[in-house]
N, C-alpha and C positions, 0 to 999 in steps of 0.2 A: 784232278786230271793232270797228266804230265804235260809239260810245255811242248807244243807242236803236235801233240797227239790228237787225232780226229776223234771226237767223242761219239758214242753211239746215241741213238735217239733217247733211250732211257737215261743215259748219263747227262745228256744235254738238258733234258727236262729237270732232272734232279738237281743239277748245278744251278739252274735259274730259280729254283724254289727253295734253295738253302740260304739261310740268313748268315750274316757275318756275326759270329758269336764270341763271347768271352765269358769265362766262368764255367761252372758245372752245376748240374742238378737244379735245385730251386733257384739258385743265384746265378742262373745263366742270363746274360744280358744280350739282346739283339742290337748290336751297335748300329747297324744300318738303319733300323727302324728309329732308334733314338736320334741319330744324327740327322737323317733326312727330315723327319717330322719336326725336329727342333729348328733346323735351318729354314725350312719352309715357313714355320710360324714366325720366326724372327724377320724374315724377308717381307712376308705379306703384311703382318701387323705393324712392322716398322715402317713400311711404305705408307700404310694407312695413317699412321701417326704423323708422318711428315706431311702428307697431303692435308690432314686436318689442321696442322699448324699454319699451312699456307692457303687454306681455303678462303675464298672471297664470297661476299654476299651477292655478287652479281650472278649473271647466267653462268652456270658451271660448264667447264670444257674439259676435254681429254679424260684423264684418269679420275679427276674429281667428279666429273659427270657420271662415269661408270660406277664408282664406289657409292655415290649418292643414290643411284638407282638400286644397287644391291641393298644398301641400308634401308631405303624406303620400302623395298619389297619385304624384307625380313620383319621390319617394324610393323608393317601392316598385318602380317601373319600373326604376330604376337597380339596385336590389338583385337583381331578377330577371334582368337582362341583363348587367350588368357585374360581373365577379368578381375584379377587381384591387384594388389598395390605394390608388389615387390619390385624394387628397382634393378634387380639382377637378372630378370628373365630375358629382357631384350638384349642386353650385352652378351648373355650366355648363348642365346640363339644365334646372334650374329657371329660370335666366335666359332661356334660349332659349324655353321653353314659354310663360312669362308674357309676354315681350316680343313674340314673334311673334303670340301670340293677341291682344294689345291692339292691335297695329298692324293685324292683319287685321280687327278689330272696327270700325275706322274706316269700313269699307265699308258698315256698317249705317246710317250717317248719310246722309240724303237727298242725292243727288248735287249738287243745286244750292245747298244751304244754305250751306256754308262758302265755296265759290267766290263766291257772291253777296255775302257779308259781306266777303270780301277785296277784291272789286271796288269796294266802296264806299270802301275805303281807298286805292284806286289800284293794287292788285295784280290784274293781269288774268289770270294763270294760277296755278292752285293744284290740285295733286293731293294729296289728303289720305290716301291709302292707301299708305304707304311700301313695302309688299310687292308693289305692282304696278310697282315700279321695279326692273329687273334689276340696276342698280348696287348696290342695297342687298342683294338676295338673294345676288348673287355675292360681295359683301364679307363677308357672314355665312358663306357656305359656304367661302370661302377661309380665313377665320379658323379655322373648325373644322378644315379640312385642315391648316393649319400647326400647330395644337395636336396633331393626330393624329401628324404627323411628329415633333414634339418628344417626344411620349410614347413613340414607337417607340425613339428614341435613349435616353430616360431609363430605360425598362424593360429593353431588350435590349442597350444599349450599341452603340457603332459597329460592332464586330465582329459581334455577333449580328444587328444589322439588315442589314448587308451580306450576311451568310450567308443570311438569309431571302430577300433580294431575288434572289440569284443561284442559289439551290438549290431554291426552291419554285415550282411543284409537281413539276417533272420531274427533280430531282436536279442535281448539279454538272456533269454532262456536257453538259447543255443549258442552260448558264448564259445565253447570249444570248437564247434563247427565253424563259426565266424572266424576264429583265430586261424584255423587250418586253411580256410579259403584265402585269408589275407596273406598268409605265409607263401602259399602257392602263387598268388597273384604278384606279390612283390619280388619273389625269386625269378619269376618268368620275365619280368620287365627288363632287367639288365642282360639276361641271357638272350632274349629275342632281339633286343636292340643291337647287341654286339655281333651276334651270329648272322643277322640279316646283312649288315654292312660287309662283314668279312666274307660271307659266302658269295655275294654278288661280285665283289671285287676280285676275289680269288679265281672265280670262274672266268671273269673277263681276262685276267692275266694268263690263265691257261690257254685260252683261245689265241691270244697273241703269240704265245710260245709255240703252239702247234702250227700256226700260220708261218712263223719264222722257219719252221722245218721244211717248208714246201719249196724252198729255193727260188727259182725264177717266177713261180706263181704267187709268191707272197705279196708283191706290190698290188696287183689287182684285187686281192682279197683283203689285205690289211687296210687299205684306204676306206672301203665301205664299212668295215667293222669299226674302224676308228671313228668315223662320222656317227655311227649308231651308238658307239660307246660314250660319246659326249653326252648323249641323253641319259645313259645309265649313271655316269658319275655325278651328273647334276641331280638326278632323281634320288640317288642314294644319300647325297648330302641333304637334300630337302626332307626326305623321310626321317633321317636321324634328327634333324632340327625340329620337325613338327612333332615327333613323338616326345622329344624333350619338353617342348612347350605344353603338350597335353599332360604329361606327368606332373609338371609344375602346377598346372591349372587344377588337376585332381588333388594335389597336396594342399592347395589354398582354399578348397571348397569344403563346406561343412554339410554333412548329411542331415 
């Protein structure tokens, strides 16, 4: 859009849904997704590391108390769902819950605020909610999927994993059918995991953009939606974390 030109409704929506890109074709990088998600990760996990280094054994206060509550909550979900012995499941669950939540929470910032600030520096496109980018949600779900496959091999061994693939659920006589079912099941896991998070956050962002188009009516509408959206961003982080724990538990169990 030209400087000073008032955009149409469709131009306004398209502008807010366009990523800051570099490259072309398959090698197109969404810089805003990479920068925002990376910066949030460094800030949040860096802060947690600093708090951990200064933690006291007495009654926790302030941010230490808050993060201990979050860690205890996630750790309890892991204990209730995962019954294996892998030391990576709890840290993985904590990382996913905290990181996805903080990325989702960027949706609570007014839709025009950061893009306007970026525009003043010459950056004309900026999407500040990384989880509305399917590239990020797919990257996270594929990472979880690869860890799940690695855990299958680690816990069951190559022979045990192959035996499970070709004999469950209908026995060795229907090995091709078992293999087909397993392929469909495993492909569905990262796809559903990524699209669920992306779809819910993208829809929430669209609602905020449409509310912003209402002018003077946006404040009385944006506040209730933002309060309700807090539940959505928390729930989506929780669902992504819980499904990850479930997948790890399935990978650690023998039939």
